[in-house]
PyMOL Python script that loads the backbone (N, CA, C, O; Angstrom):
from pymol import cmd

cmd.read_pdbstr("""\
ATOM      1  N   MET A   1      83.335 -93.764 -32.158  1.00  0.00           N
ATOM      2  CA  MET A   1      83.899 -94.125 -30.876  1.00  0.00           C
ATOM      3  C   MET A   1      83.094 -93.443 -29.764  1.00  0.00           C
ATOM      4  O   MET A   1      82.696 -92.285 -29.889  1.00  0.00           O
ATOM      5  N   LYS A   2      82.870 -94.165 -28.703  1.00  0.00           N
ATOM      6  CA  LYS A   2      82.068 -93.673 -27.582  1.00  0.00           C
ATOM      7  C   LYS A   2      82.882 -92.722 -26.696  1.00  0.00           C
ATOM      8  O   LYS A   2      84.038 -93.003 -26.378  1.00  0.00           O
ATOM      9  N   GLU A   3      82.284 -91.615 -26.307  1.00  0.00           N
ATOM     10  CA  GLU A   3      82.964 -90.663 -25.430  1.00  0.00           C
ATOM     11  C   GLU A   3      82.918 -91.162 -23.985  1.00  0.00           C
ATOM     12  O   GLU A   3      81.949 -91.802 -23.577  1.00  0.00           O
ATOM     13  N   PRO A   4      83.968 -90.867 -23.210  1.00  0.00           N
ATOM     14  CA  PRO A   4      83.963 -91.298 -21.805  1.00  0.00           C
ATOM     15  C   PRO A   4      82.933 -90.504 -20.999  1.00  0.00           C
ATOM     16  O   PRO A   4      82.649 -89.353 -21.328  1.00  0.00           O
ATOM     17  N   PRO A   5      82.367 -91.112 -19.936  1.00  0.00           N
ATOM     18  CA  PRO A   5      81.396 -90.384 -19.115  1.00  0.00           C
ATOM     19  C   PRO A   5      82.064 -89.219 -18.390  1.00  0.00           C
ATOM     20  O   PRO A   5      83.182 -89.352 -17.892  1.00  0.00           O
ATOM     21  N   LEU A   6      81.389 -88.096 -18.331  1.00  0.00           N
ATOM     22  CA  LEU A   6      81.909 -86.899 -17.667  1.00  0.00           C
ATOM     23  C   LEU A   6      81.241 -86.724 -16.308  1.00  0.00           C
ATOM     24  O   LEU A   6      80.062 -87.034 -16.134  1.00  0.00           O
ATOM     25  N   ARG A   7      82.015 -86.223 -15.350  1.00  0.00           N
ATOM     26  CA  ARG A   7      81.497 -85.910 -14.026  1.00  0.00           C
ATOM     27  C   ARG A   7      82.053 -84.546 -13.621  1.00  0.00           C
ATOM     28  O   ARG A   7      83.086 -84.111 -14.130  1.00  0.00           O
ATOM     29  N   MET A   8      81.351 -83.873 -12.693  1.00  0.00           N
ATOM     30  CA  MET A   8      81.770 -82.549 -12.245  1.00  0.00           C
ATOM     31  C   MET A   8      82.525 -82.640 -10.927  1.00  0.00           C
ATOM     32  O   MET A   8      82.099 -83.339 -10.007  1.00  0.00           O
ATOM     33  N   CYS A   9      83.633 -81.940 -10.841  1.00  0.00           N
ATOM     34  CA  CYS A   9      84.397 -81.853  -9.595  1.00  0.00           C
ATOM     35  C   CYS A   9      83.582 -81.035  -8.590  1.00  0.00           C
ATOM     36  O   CYS A   9      83.072 -79.966  -8.925  1.00  0.00           O
ATOM     37  N   ALA A  10      83.461 -81.533  -7.372  1.00  0.00           N
ATOM     38  CA  ALA A  10      82.690 -80.848  -6.341  1.00  0.00           C
ATOM     39  C   ALA A  10      83.359 -79.544  -5.900  1.00  0.00           C
ATOM     40  O   ALA A  10      82.694 -78.666  -5.352  1.00  0.00           O
ATOM     41  N   ALA A  11      84.659 -79.412  -6.133  1.00  0.00           N
ATOM     42  CA  ALA A  11      85.384 -78.226  -5.688  1.00  0.00           C
ATOM     43  C   ALA A  11      85.459 -77.153  -6.779  1.00  0.00           C
ATOM     44  O   ALA A  11      84.984 -76.034  -6.586  1.00  0.00           O
ATOM     45  N   CYS A  12      86.056 -77.498  -7.919  1.00  0.00           N
ATOM     46  CA  CYS A  12      86.276 -76.485  -8.967  1.00  0.00           C
ATOM     47  C   CYS A  12      85.145 -76.407  -9.988  1.00  0.00           C
ATOM     48  O   CYS A  12      85.110 -75.488 -10.807  1.00  0.00           O
ATOM     49  N   ARG A  13      84.218 -77.370  -9.944  1.00  0.00           N
ATOM     50  CA  ARG A  13      83.028 -77.408 -10.786  1.00  0.00           C
ATOM     51  C   ARG A  13      83.333 -77.598 -12.278  1.00  0.00           C
ATOM     52  O   ARG A  13      82.494 -77.272 -13.118  1.00  0.00           O
ATOM     53  N   HIS A  14      84.519 -78.122 -12.621  1.00  0.00           N
ATOM     54  CA  HIS A  14      84.851 -78.419 -14.008  1.00  0.00           C
ATOM     55  C   HIS A  14      84.411 -79.835 -14.355  1.00  0.00           C
ATOM     56  O   HIS A  14      84.491 -80.741 -13.525  1.00  0.00           O
ATOM     57  N   MET A  15      83.949 -80.015 -15.580  1.00  0.00           N
ATOM     58  CA  MET A  15      83.570 -81.343 -16.069  1.00  0.00           C
ATOM     59  C   MET A  15      84.823 -82.040 -16.590  1.00  0.00           C
ATOM     60  O   MET A  15      85.570 -81.486 -17.396  1.00  0.00           O
ATOM     61  N   LYS A  16      85.037 -83.269 -16.113  1.00  0.00           N
ATOM     62  CA  LYS A  16      86.189 -84.061 -16.534  1.00  0.00           C
ATOM     63  C   LYS A  16      85.761 -85.503 -16.712  1.00  0.00           C
ATOM     64  O   LYS A  16      84.733 -85.915 -16.175  1.00  0.00           O
ATOM     65  N   PRO A  17      86.543 -86.283 -17.468  1.00  0.00           N
ATOM     66  CA  PRO A  17      86.236 -87.707 -17.572  1.00  0.00           C
ATOM     67  C   PRO A  17      86.257 -88.368 -16.189  1.00  0.00           C
ATOM     68  O   PRO A  17      87.106 -88.057 -15.353  1.00  0.00           O
ATOM     69  N   LYS A  18      85.331 -89.263 -15.970  1.00  0.00           N
ATOM     70  CA  LYS A  18      85.182 -89.937 -14.683  1.00  0.00           C
ATOM     71  C   LYS A  18      86.486 -90.584 -14.221  1.00  0.00           C
ATOM     72  O   LYS A  18      86.775 -90.607 -13.024  1.00  0.00           O
ATOM     73  N   SER A  19      87.271 -91.107 -15.157  1.00  0.00           N
ATOM     74  CA  SER A  19      88.515 -91.800 -14.811  1.00  0.00           C
ATOM     75  C   SER A  19      89.585 -90.866 -14.250  1.00  0.00           C
ATOM     76  O   SER A  19      90.540 -91.333 -13.629  1.00  0.00           O
ATOM     77  N   GLU A  20      89.446 -89.563 -14.457  1.00  0.00           N
ATOM     78  CA  GLU A  20      90.432 -88.592 -13.972  1.00  0.00           C
ATOM     79  C   GLU A  20      90.090 -88.045 -12.584  1.00  0.00           C
ATOM     80  O   GLU A  20      90.831 -87.221 -12.048  1.00  0.00           O
ATOM     81  N   LEU A  21      88.977 -88.491 -12.000  1.00  0.00           N
ATOM     82  CA  LEU A  21      88.514 -87.955 -10.728  1.00  0.00           C
ATOM     83  C   LEU A  21      88.534 -89.015  -9.640  1.00  0.00           C
ATOM     84  O   LEU A  21      88.547 -90.213  -9.922  1.00  0.00           O
ATOM     85  N   LEU A  22      88.537 -88.558  -8.388  1.00  0.00           N
ATOM     86  CA  LEU A  22      88.395 -89.438  -7.227  1.00  0.00           C
ATOM     87  C   LEU A  22      86.934 -89.391  -6.790  1.00  0.00           C
ATOM     88  O   LEU A  22      86.287 -88.347  -6.878  1.00  0.00           O
ATOM     89  N   ARG A  23      86.415 -90.529  -6.315  1.00  0.00           N
ATOM     90  CA  ARG A  23      85.002 -90.612  -5.947  1.00  0.00           C
ATOM     91  C   ARG A  23      84.834 -90.855  -4.457  1.00  0.00           C
ATOM     92  O   ARG A  23      85.521 -91.689  -3.866  1.00  0.00           O
ATOM     93  N   VAL A  24      83.915 -90.118  -3.865  1.00  0.00           N
ATOM     94  CA  VAL A  24      83.486 -90.345  -2.483  1.00  0.00           C
ATOM     95  C   VAL A  24      82.052 -90.838  -2.583  1.00  0.00           C
ATOM     96  O   VAL A  24      81.219 -90.227  -3.253  1.00  0.00           O
ATOM     97  N   CYS A  25      81.767 -91.956  -1.907  1.00  0.00           N
ATOM     98  CA  CYS A  25      80.483 -92.619  -2.046  1.00  0.00           C
ATOM     99  C   CYS A  25      79.778 -92.739  -0.708  1.00  0.00           C
ATOM    100  O   CYS A  25      80.401 -93.023   0.315  1.00  0.00           O
ATOM    101  N   LYS A  26      78.473 -92.519  -0.728  1.00  0.00           N
ATOM    102  CA  LYS A  26      77.651 -92.719   0.467  1.00  0.00           C
ATOM    103  C   LYS A  26      76.666 -93.848   0.178  1.00  0.00           C
ATOM    104  O   LYS A  26      75.784 -93.713  -0.670  1.00  0.00           O
ATOM    105  N   THR A  27      76.825 -94.963   0.893  1.00  0.00           N
ATOM    106  CA  THR A  27      75.905 -96.081   0.719  1.00  0.00           C
ATOM    107  C   THR A  27      74.702 -95.867   1.625  1.00  0.00           C
ATOM    108  O   THR A  27      74.653 -94.888   2.370  1.00  0.00           O
ATOM    109  N   SER A  28      73.753 -96.757   1.570  1.00  0.00           N
ATOM    110  CA  SER A  28      72.513 -96.577   2.330  1.00  0.00           C
ATOM    111  C   SER A  28      72.720 -96.593   3.845  1.00  0.00           C
ATOM    112  O   SER A  28      72.018 -95.878   4.561  1.00  0.00           O
ATOM    113  N   GLN A  29      73.669 -97.394   4.353  1.00  0.00           N
ATOM    114  CA  GLN A  29      73.855 -97.477   5.805  1.00  0.00           C
ATOM    115  C   GLN A  29      75.068 -96.698   6.320  1.00  0.00           C
ATOM    116  O   GLN A  29      75.063 -96.236   7.462  1.00  0.00           O
ATOM    117  N   ASP A  30      76.071 -96.551   5.519  1.00  0.00           N
ATOM    118  CA  ASP A  30      77.364 -96.055   5.985  1.00  0.00           C
ATOM    119  C   ASP A  30      77.541 -94.551   5.823  1.00  0.00           C
ATOM    120  O   ASP A  30      76.810 -93.879   5.095  1.00  0.00           O
ATOM    121  N   ALA A  31      78.546 -94.060   6.537  1.00  0.00           N
ATOM    122  CA  ALA A  31      78.998 -92.689   6.329  1.00  0.00           C
ATOM    123  C   ALA A  31      79.772 -92.660   5.010  1.00  0.00           C
ATOM    124  O   ALA A  31      80.183 -93.716   4.530  1.00  0.00           O
ATOM    125  N   PRO A  32      79.979 -91.505   4.419  1.00  0.00           N
ATOM    126  CA  PRO A  32      80.719 -91.428   3.163  1.00  0.00           C
ATOM    127  C   PRO A  32      82.122 -92.040   3.276  1.00  0.00           C
ATOM    128  O   PRO A  32      82.812 -91.868   4.281  1.00  0.00           O
ATOM    129  N   VAL A  33      82.522 -92.754   2.228  1.00  0.00           N
ATOM    130  CA  VAL A  33      83.831 -93.410   2.179  1.00  0.00           C
ATOM    131  C   VAL A  33      84.496 -93.104   0.839  1.00  0.00           C
ATOM    132  O   VAL A  33      83.826 -92.767  -0.137  1.00  0.00           O
ATOM    133  N   PHE A  34      85.816 -93.226   0.808  1.00  0.00           N
ATOM    134  CA  PHE A  34      86.589 -93.068  -0.420  1.00  0.00           C
ATOM    135  C   PHE A  34      86.387 -94.319  -1.257  1.00  0.00           C
ATOM    136  O   PHE A  34      86.709 -95.423  -0.817  1.00  0.00           O
ATOM    137  N   ASP A  35      85.862 -94.154  -2.448  1.00  0.00           N
ATOM    138  CA  ASP A  35      85.585 -95.270  -3.355  1.00  0.00           C
ATOM    139  C   ASP A  35      86.776 -95.440  -4.294  1.00  0.00           C
ATOM    140  O   ASP A  35      86.873 -94.752  -5.310  1.00  0.00           O
ATOM    141  N   ILE A  36      87.670 -96.344  -3.955  1.00  0.00           N
ATOM    142  CA  ILE A  36      88.899 -96.542  -4.727  1.00  0.00           C
ATOM    143  C   ILE A  36      88.588 -97.045  -6.135  1.00  0.00           C
ATOM    144  O   ILE A  36      89.194 -96.586  -7.103  1.00  0.00           O
ATOM    145  N   THR A  37      87.658 -97.974  -6.255  1.00  0.00           N
ATOM    146  CA  THR A  37      87.346 -98.571  -7.559  1.00  0.00           C
ATOM    147  C   THR A  37      86.481 -97.669  -8.425  1.00  0.00           C
ATOM    148  O   THR A  37      86.516 -97.774  -9.651  1.00  0.00           O
ATOM    149  N   GLY A  38      85.706 -96.786  -7.808  1.00  0.00           N
ATOM    150  CA  GLY A  38      84.796 -95.929  -8.554  1.00  0.00           C
ATOM    151  C   GLY A  38      83.522 -96.643  -8.968  1.00  0.00           C
ATOM    152  O   GLY A  38      82.762 -96.128  -9.787  1.00  0.00           O
ATOM    153  N   LYS A  39      83.278 -97.839  -8.404  1.00  0.00           N
ATOM    154  CA  LYS A  39      82.123 -98.633  -8.812  1.00  0.00           C
ATOM    155  C   LYS A  39      81.216 -99.047  -7.656  1.00  0.00           C
ATOM    156  O   LYS A  39      80.302 -99.849  -7.844  1.00  0.00           O
ATOM    157  N   GLU A  40      81.460 -98.508  -6.465  1.00  0.00           N
ATOM    158  CA  GLU A  40      80.605 -98.836  -5.315  1.00  0.00           C
ATOM    159  C   GLU A  40      79.192 -98.340  -5.568  1.00  0.00           C
ATOM    160  O   GLU A  40      78.987 -97.340  -6.257  1.00  0.00           O
ATOM    161  N   GLN A  41      78.221 -99.045  -5.007  1.00  0.00           N
ATOM    162  CA  GLN A  41      76.841 -98.617  -5.138  1.00  0.00           C
ATOM    163  C   GLN A  41      76.572 -97.481  -4.159  1.00  0.00           C
ATOM    164  O   GLN A  41      77.138 -97.443  -3.066  1.00  0.00           O
ATOM    165  N   GLY A  42      75.721 -96.575  -4.551  1.00  0.00           N
ATOM    166  CA  GLY A  42      75.365 -95.467  -3.683  1.00  0.00           C
ATOM    167  C   GLY A  42      75.615 -94.127  -4.343  1.00  0.00           C
ATOM    168  O   GLY A  42      76.156 -94.049  -5.446  1.00  0.00           O
ATOM    169  N   ARG A  43      75.216 -93.088  -3.657  1.00  0.00           N
ATOM    170  CA  ARG A  43      75.378 -91.720  -4.161  1.00  0.00           C
ATOM    171  C   ARG A  43      76.849 -91.340  -4.136  1.00  0.00           C
ATOM    172  O   ARG A  43      77.536 -91.585  -3.144  1.00  0.00           O
ATOM    173  N   GLY A  44      77.332 -90.754  -5.201  1.00  0.00           N
ATOM    174  CA  GLY A  44      78.738 -90.394  -5.288  1.00  0.00           C
ATOM    175  C   GLY A  44      78.956 -88.928  -5.573  1.00  0.00           C
ATOM    176  O   GLY A  44      78.104 -88.253  -6.150  1.00  0.00           O
ATOM    177  N   ALA A  45      80.104 -88.451  -5.162  1.00  0.00           N
ATOM    178  CA  ALA A  45      80.559 -87.098  -5.477  1.00  0.00           C
ATOM    179  C   ALA A  45      82.024 -87.216  -5.894  1.00  0.00           C
ATOM    180  O   ALA A  45      82.739 -88.094  -5.410  1.00  0.00           O
ATOM    181  N   TYR A  46      82.461 -86.353  -6.771  1.00  0.00           N
ATOM    182  CA  TYR A  46      83.787 -86.469  -7.358  1.00  0.00           C
ATOM    183  C   TYR A  46      84.627 -85.234  -7.080  1.00  0.00           C
ATOM    184  O   TYR A  46      84.111 -84.137  -6.868  1.00  0.00           O
ATOM    185  N   VAL A  47      85.954 -85.450  -7.087  1.00  0.00           N
ATOM    186  CA  VAL A  47      86.892 -84.351  -6.907  1.00  0.00           C
ATOM    187  C   VAL A  47      88.113 -84.621  -7.781  1.00  0.00           C
ATOM    188  O   VAL A  47      88.496 -85.773  -7.985  1.00  0.00           O
ATOM    189  N   CYS A  48      88.724 -83.553  -8.298  1.00  0.00           N
ATOM    190  CA  CYS A  48      89.920 -83.677  -9.129  1.00  0.00           C
ATOM    191  C   CYS A  48      91.072 -84.289  -8.336  1.00  0.00           C
ATOM    192  O   CYS A  48      91.076 -84.253  -7.105  1.00  0.00           O
ATOM    193  N   ARG A  49      92.020 -84.834  -9.029  1.00  0.00           N
ATOM    194  CA  ARG A  49      93.209 -85.423  -8.400  1.00  0.00           C
ATOM    195  C   ARG A  49      94.271 -84.334  -8.161  1.00  0.00           C
ATOM    196  O   ARG A  49      95.447 -84.526  -8.472  1.00  0.00           O
ATOM    197  N   LEU A  50      93.850 -83.219  -7.618  1.00  0.00           N
ATOM    198  CA  LEU A  50      94.743 -82.104  -7.314  1.00  0.00           C
ATOM    199  C   LEU A  50      94.624 -81.748  -5.840  1.00  0.00           C
ATOM    200  O   LEU A  50      93.512 -81.660  -5.319  1.00  0.00           O
ATOM    201  N   PRO A  51      95.748 -81.541  -5.158  1.00  0.00           N
ATOM    202  CA  PRO A  51      95.679 -81.149  -3.744  1.00  0.00           C
ATOM    203  C   PRO A  51      94.852 -79.883  -3.532  1.00  0.00           C
ATOM    204  O   PRO A  51      94.148 -79.766  -2.529  1.00  0.00           O
ATOM    205  N   ALA A  52      94.929 -78.938  -4.463  1.00  0.00           N
ATOM    206  CA  ALA A  52      94.178 -77.685  -4.324  1.00  0.00           C
ATOM    207  C   ALA A  52      92.675 -77.939  -4.333  1.00  0.00           C
ATOM    208  O   ALA A  52      91.941 -77.302  -3.577  1.00  0.00           O
ATOM    209  N   CYS A  53      92.210 -78.849  -5.166  1.00  0.00           N
ATOM    210  CA  CYS A  53      90.773 -79.152  -5.230  1.00  0.00           C
ATOM    211  C   CYS A  53      90.307 -79.870  -3.969  1.00  0.00           C
ATOM    212  O   CYS A  53      89.208 -79.611  -3.478  1.00  0.00           O
ATOM    213  N   ILE A  54      91.126 -80.761  -3.446  1.00  0.00           N
ATOM    214  CA  ILE A  54      90.754 -81.469  -2.222  1.00  0.00           C
ATOM    215  C   ILE A  54      90.677 -80.491  -1.059  1.00  0.00           C
ATOM    216  O   ILE A  54      89.752 -80.562  -0.249  1.00  0.00           O
ATOM    217  N   THR A  55      91.628 -79.588  -0.969  1.00  0.00           N
ATOM    218  CA  THR A  55      91.623 -78.568   0.083  1.00  0.00           C
ATOM    219  C   THR A  55      90.408 -77.660  -0.052  1.00  0.00           C
ATOM    220  O   THR A  55      89.768 -77.315   0.941  1.00  0.00           O
ATOM    221  N   LYS A  56      90.095 -77.276  -1.288  1.00  0.00           N
ATOM    222  CA  LYS A  56      88.935 -76.410  -1.524  1.00  0.00           C
ATOM    223  C   LYS A  56      87.633 -77.133  -1.163  1.00  0.00           C
ATOM    224  O   LYS A  56      86.725 -76.529  -0.593  1.00  0.00           O
ATOM    225  N   ALA A  57      87.543 -78.423  -1.494  1.00  0.00           N
ATOM    226  CA  ALA A  57      86.341 -79.201  -1.162  1.00  0.00           C
ATOM    227  C   ALA A  57      86.168 -79.302   0.350  1.00  0.00           C
ATOM    228  O   ALA A  57      85.048 -79.226   0.854  1.00  0.00           O
ATOM    229  N   LYS A  58      87.265 -79.471   1.067  1.00  0.00           N
ATOM    230  CA  LYS A  58      87.202 -79.564   2.529  1.00  0.00           C
ATOM    231  C   LYS A  58      86.745 -78.232   3.125  1.00  0.00           C
ATOM    232  O   LYS A  58      85.871 -78.194   3.991  1.00  0.00           O
ATOM    233  N   LYS A  59      87.347 -77.149   2.651  1.00  0.00           N
ATOM    234  CA  LYS A  59      87.028 -75.822   3.175  1.00  0.00           C
ATOM    235  C   LYS A  59      85.578 -75.435   2.881  1.00  0.00           C
ATOM    236  O   LYS A  59      84.909 -74.840   3.725  1.00  0.00           O
ATOM    237  N   ALA A  60      85.096 -75.771   1.686  1.00  0.00           N
ATOM    238  CA  ALA A  60      83.734 -75.413   1.279  1.00  0.00           C
ATOM    239  C   ALA A  60      82.693 -76.448   1.718  1.00  0.00           C
ATOM    240  O   ALA A  60      81.498 -76.262   1.491  1.00  0.00           O
ATOM    241  N   ARG A  61      83.150 -77.539   2.347  1.00  0.00           N
ATOM    242  CA  ARG A  61      82.267 -78.626   2.784  1.00  0.00           C
ATOM    243  C   ARG A  61      81.444 -79.165   1.609  1.00  0.00           C
ATOM    244  O   ARG A  61      80.247 -79.424   1.731  1.00  0.00           O
ATOM    245  N   ALA A  62      82.118 -79.324   0.479  1.00  0.00           N
ATOM    246  CA  ALA A  62      81.454 -79.733  -0.757  1.00  0.00           C
ATOM    247  C   ALA A  62      80.852 -81.131  -0.667  1.00  0.00           C
ATOM    248  O   ALA A  62      79.744 -81.358  -1.154  1.00  0.00           O
ATOM    249  N   PHE A  63      81.563 -82.067  -0.053  1.00  0.00           N
ATOM    250  CA  PHE A  63      81.034 -83.432   0.049  1.00  0.00           C
ATOM    251  C   PHE A  63      79.858 -83.504   1.022  1.00  0.00           C
ATOM    252  O   PHE A  63      78.920 -84.271   0.810  1.00  0.00           O
ATOM    253  N   GLU A  64      79.909 -82.714   2.077  1.00  0.00           N
ATOM    254  CA  GLU A  64      78.795 -82.687   3.017  1.00  0.00           C
ATOM    255  C   GLU A  64      77.505 -82.248   2.312  1.00  0.00           C
ATOM    256  O   GLU A  64      76.438 -82.819   2.536  1.00  0.00           O
ATOM    257  N   ARG A  65      77.622 -81.236   1.468  1.00  0.00           N
ATOM    258  CA  ARG A  65      76.453 -80.744   0.743  1.00  0.00           C
ATOM    259  C   ARG A  65      76.004 -81.723  -0.333  1.00  0.00           C
ATOM    260  O   ARG A  65      74.808 -81.965  -0.492  1.00  0.00           O
ATOM    261  N   ALA A  66      76.946 -82.282  -1.067  1.00  0.00           N
ATOM    262  CA  ALA A  66      76.604 -83.184  -2.166  1.00  0.00           C
ATOM    263  C   ALA A  66      75.980 -84.490  -1.669  1.00  0.00           C
ATOM    264  O   ALA A  66      75.094 -85.046  -2.317  1.00  0.00           O
ATOM    265  N   LEU A  67      76.449 -84.976  -0.515  1.00  0.00           N
ATOM    266  CA  LEU A  67      75.992 -86.268  -0.011  1.00  0.00           C
ATOM    267  C   LEU A  67      75.009 -86.150   1.148  1.00  0.00           C
ATOM    268  O   LEU A  67      74.500 -87.161   1.632  1.00  0.00           O
ATOM    269  N   SER A  68      74.741 -84.946   1.590  1.00  0.00           N
ATOM    270  CA  SER A  68      73.830 -84.699   2.726  1.00  0.00           C
ATOM    271  C   SER A  68      74.194 -85.545   3.937  1.00  0.00           C
ATOM    272  O   SER A  68      73.335 -86.170   4.559  1.00  0.00           O
ATOM    273  N   SER A  69      75.467 -85.551   4.255  1.00  0.00           N
ATOM    274  CA  SER A  69      75.961 -86.365   5.364  1.00  0.00           C
ATOM    275  C   SER A  69      77.291 -85.791   5.851  1.00  0.00           C
ATOM    276  O   SER A  69      78.072 -85.281   5.048  1.00  0.00           O
ATOM    277  N   PRO A  70      77.559 -85.869   7.158  1.00  0.00           N
ATOM    278  CA  PRO A  70      78.855 -85.385   7.639  1.00  0.00           C
ATOM    279  C   PRO A  70      80.002 -86.244   7.119  1.00  0.00           C
ATOM    280  O   PRO A  70      79.874 -87.463   6.998  1.00  0.00           O
ATOM    281  N   VAL A  71      81.119 -85.598   6.815  1.00  0.00           N
ATOM    282  CA  VAL A  71      82.298 -86.277   6.292  1.00  0.00           C
ATOM    283  C   VAL A  71      83.443 -86.066   7.271  1.00  0.00           C
ATOM    284  O   VAL A  71      83.688 -84.941   7.706  1.00  0.00           O
ATOM    285  N   SER A  72      84.144 -87.132   7.618  1.00  0.00           N
ATOM    286  CA  SER A  72      85.239 -87.043   8.587  1.00  0.00           C
ATOM    287  C   SER A  72      86.495 -86.436   7.951  1.00  0.00           C
ATOM    288  O   SER A  72      86.681 -86.494   6.736  1.00  0.00           O
ATOM    289  N   ALA A  73      87.335 -85.863   8.785  1.00  0.00           N
ATOM    290  CA  ALA A  73      88.611 -85.314   8.320  1.00  0.00           C
ATOM    291  C   ALA A  73      89.508 -86.424   7.801  1.00  0.00           C
ATOM    292  O   ALA A  73      90.358 -86.184   6.943  1.00  0.00           O
ATOM    293  N   THR A  74      89.330 -87.635   8.311  1.00  0.00           N
ATOM    294  CA  THR A  74      90.115 -88.784   7.868  1.00  0.00           C
ATOM    295  C   THR A  74      89.895 -89.048   6.384  1.00  0.00           C
ATOM    296  O   THR A  74      90.826 -89.437   5.679  1.00  0.00           O
ATOM    297  N   LEU A  75      88.689 -88.844   5.912  1.00  0.00           N
ATOM    298  CA  LEU A  75      88.384 -89.060   4.496  1.00  0.00           C
ATOM    299  C   LEU A  75      89.194 -88.108   3.626  1.00  0.00           C
ATOM    300  O   LEU A  75      89.753 -88.516   2.608  1.00  0.00           O
ATOM    301  N   TYR A  76      89.257 -86.849   4.023  1.00  0.00           N
ATOM    302  CA  TYR A  76      90.049 -85.885   3.263  1.00  0.00           C
ATOM    303  C   TYR A  76      91.533 -86.246   3.301  1.00  0.00           C
ATOM    304  O   TYR A  76      92.246 -86.053   2.316  1.00  0.00           O
ATOM    305  N   ASP A  77      92.000 -86.770   4.438  1.00  0.00           N
ATOM    306  CA  ASP A  77      93.393 -87.214   4.544  1.00  0.00           C
ATOM    307  C   ASP A  77      93.673 -88.371   3.580  1.00  0.00           C
ATOM    308  O   ASP A  77      94.730 -88.416   2.952  1.00  0.00           O
ATOM    309  N   LEU A  78      92.725 -89.303   3.466  1.00  0.00           N
ATOM    310  CA  LEU A  78      92.876 -90.426   2.530  1.00  0.00           C
ATOM    311  C   LEU A  78      92.940 -89.934   1.086  1.00  0.00           C
ATOM    312  O   LEU A  78      93.750 -90.423   0.298  1.00  0.00           O
ATOM    313  N   LEU A  79      92.097 -88.979   0.740  1.00  0.00           N
ATOM    314  CA  LEU A  79      92.104 -88.422  -0.610  1.00  0.00           C
ATOM    315  C   LEU A  79      93.434 -87.721  -0.899  1.00  0.00           C
ATOM    316  O   LEU A  79      94.007 -87.885  -1.976  1.00  0.00           O
ATOM    317  N   MET A  80      93.918 -86.942   0.066  1.00  0.00           N
ATOM    318  CA  MET A  80      95.178 -86.229  -0.106  1.00  0.00           C
ATOM    319  C   MET A  80      96.350 -87.218  -0.245  1.00  0.00           C
ATOM    320  O   MET A  80      97.261 -87.008  -1.046  1.00  0.00           O
ATOM    321  N   GLU A  81      96.307 -88.286   0.539  1.00  0.00           N
ATOM    322  CA  GLU A  81      97.346 -89.313   0.474  1.00  0.00           C
ATOM    323  C   GLU A  81      97.343 -89.989  -0.898  1.00  0.00           C
ATOM    324  O   GLU A  81      98.406 -90.248  -1.462  1.00  0.00           O
ATOM    325  N   GLU A  82      96.172 -90.273  -1.429  1.00  0.00           N
ATOM    326  CA  GLU A  82      96.042 -90.889  -2.754  1.00  0.00           C
ATOM    327  C   GLU A  82      96.649 -89.987  -3.827  1.00  0.00           C
ATOM    328  O   GLU A  82      97.326 -90.466  -4.737  1.00  0.00           O
ATOM    329  N   VAL A  83      96.407 -88.702  -3.718  1.00  0.00           N
ATOM    330  CA  VAL A  83      96.923 -87.748  -4.709  1.00  0.00           C
ATOM    331  C   VAL A  83      98.435 -87.628  -4.609  1.00  0.00           C
ATOM    332  O   VAL A  83      99.123 -87.624  -5.629  1.00  0.00           O
ATOM    333  N   THR A  84      98.960 -87.530  -3.394  1.00  0.00           N
ATOM    334  CA  THR A  84     100.416 -87.369  -3.246  1.00  0.00           C
ATOM    335  C   THR A  84     101.164 -88.633  -3.657  1.00  0.00           C
ATOM    336  O   THR A  84     102.272 -88.536  -4.184  1.00  0.00           O
ATOM    337  N   HIS A  85     100.593 -89.814  -3.433  1.00  0.00           N
ATOM    338  CA  HIS A  85     101.247 -91.052  -3.872  1.00  0.00           C
ATOM    339  C   HIS A  85     101.227 -91.166  -5.385  1.00  0.00           C
ATOM    340  O   HIS A  85     102.171 -91.692  -5.973  1.00  0.00           O
ATOM    341  N   ALA A  86     100.185 -90.689  -6.018  1.00  0.00           N
ATOM    342  CA  ALA A  86     100.066 -90.755  -7.469  1.00  0.00           C
ATOM    343  C   ALA A  86     101.063 -89.821  -8.171  1.00  0.00           C
ATOM    344  O   ALA A  86     101.488 -90.091  -9.294  1.00  0.00           O
ATOM    345  N   GLN A  87     101.424 -88.735  -7.508  1.00  0.00           N
ATOM    346  CA  GLN A  87     102.344 -87.774  -8.118  1.00  0.00           C
ATOM    347  C   GLN A  87     103.802 -88.250  -8.067  1.00  0.00           C
ATOM    348  O   GLN A  87     104.628 -87.782  -8.851  1.00  0.00           O
ATOM    349  N   HIS A  88     104.121 -89.161  -7.167  1.00  0.00           N
ATOM    350  CA  HIS A  88     105.515 -89.628  -7.041  1.00  0.00           C
ATOM    351  C   HIS A  88     105.789 -90.825  -7.869  1.00  0.00           C
ATOM    352  O   HIS A  88     106.911 -91.332  -7.868  1.00  0.00           O
TER     353      HIS A  88
END
""", "prot")
cmd.dss("prot")
cmd.show_as("cartoon", "prot")
cmd.util.cbc("prot")
cmd.orient("prot")
């Protein structure tokens, strides 16, 4: 049986299956966006589905470093909203 692809969380640096993480993607023309499907083309960075990891990524500017592009506060709000809706 084939193992699932692993990706590293930008905040806690743990390797987890890609399906357990949220993806932020930077396409060639656009600013980084939340990739809901996980299949958008472009450079991606991942974060755990935990509020603590999202907060840590924001504080450490992890996506800015990983994607070499400024990330809006709205993006972090979208990620946090996705996590809180998933927990209920």
